[in-house]
C-alpha positions as CSV (number, residue, x, y, z in Angstrom):
1,X,-2.0,-21.2,-1.8
2,X,-1.1,-19.0,1.1
3,X,2.2,-18.1,-0.4
4,X,0.5,-17.0,-3.6
5,X,-1.9,-14.8,-1.5
6,X,1.1,-13.4,0.4
7,X,2.9,-12.6,-2.8
8,X,-0.1,-10.8,-4.2
9,X,-0.5,-8.8,-1.0
10,X,3.2,-7.8,-1.1
11,X,3.0,-6.6,-4.7
12,X,-0.2,-4.6,-4.0
13,X,1.3,-3.1,-0.9
14,X,4.5,-2.2,-2.7
15,X,2.5,-0.5,-5.5
16,X,0.4,1.4,-3.0
17,X,3.5,2.5,-1.1
18,X,5.4,3.5,-4.3
19,X,2.6,5.4,-6.0
20,X,1.1,6.8,-2.8
21,X,1.2,10.5,-4.0
22,X,-0.4,9.8,-7.4
23,X,-3.1,7.7,-5.7
24,X,-3.7,10.4,-3.1
25,X,-4.1,13.0,-5.9
26,X,-6.5,10.7,-7.8
27,X,-8.7,9.8,-4.8
28,X,-9.0,13.2,-3.2
29,X,-8.6,15.3,-6.4
30,X,-5.8,17.3,-4.7
31,X,-3.0,19.3,-6.2
32,X,0.6,18.1,-5.8
33,X,1.3,20.3,-2.8
34,X,-1.7,19.2,-0.7
35,X,-1.4,15.5,-1.6
36,X,1.7,15.3,0.6
37,X,-0.5,15.4,3.7
38,X,-2.9,12.7,2.5
39,X,-0.5,10.3,0.9
40,X,0.6,9.1,4.3
41,X,-2.7,7.2,4.5
42,X,-2.1,5.4,1.2
43,X,1.5,4.6,2.3
44,X,0.3,3.2,5.6
45,X,-2.3,1.0,4.0
46,X,0.4,-0.3,1.6
47,X,2.7,-1.1,4.6
48,X,-0.1,-2.8,6.5
49,X,-0.7,-5.1,3.5
50,X,3.0,-6.0,3.4
51,X,3.0,-6.7,7.1
52,X,-0.1,-8.9,6.8
53,X,1.6,-10.8,4.0
54,X,4.7,-11.4,6.1
55,X,2.5,-12.7,9.0
56,X,0.6,-15.0,6.6
57,X,3.9,-16.4,5.3
58,X,5.3,-16.8,8.8
59,X,2.2,-18.7,10.0
60,X,1.9,-21.0,7.0
């Protein structure tokens, strides 16, 4: 069960990291130029999800 949860977290984290600029544009209604500043938050949240998934896998 924990490996399924970890897999889901890795997939969601990868999607957040990969599409961070588009997600930042959608959330903050920014243009392409100003979304560069805010997409770091989306990227970091994706990376945090991946790290949590790795920790869950290591502990199980």
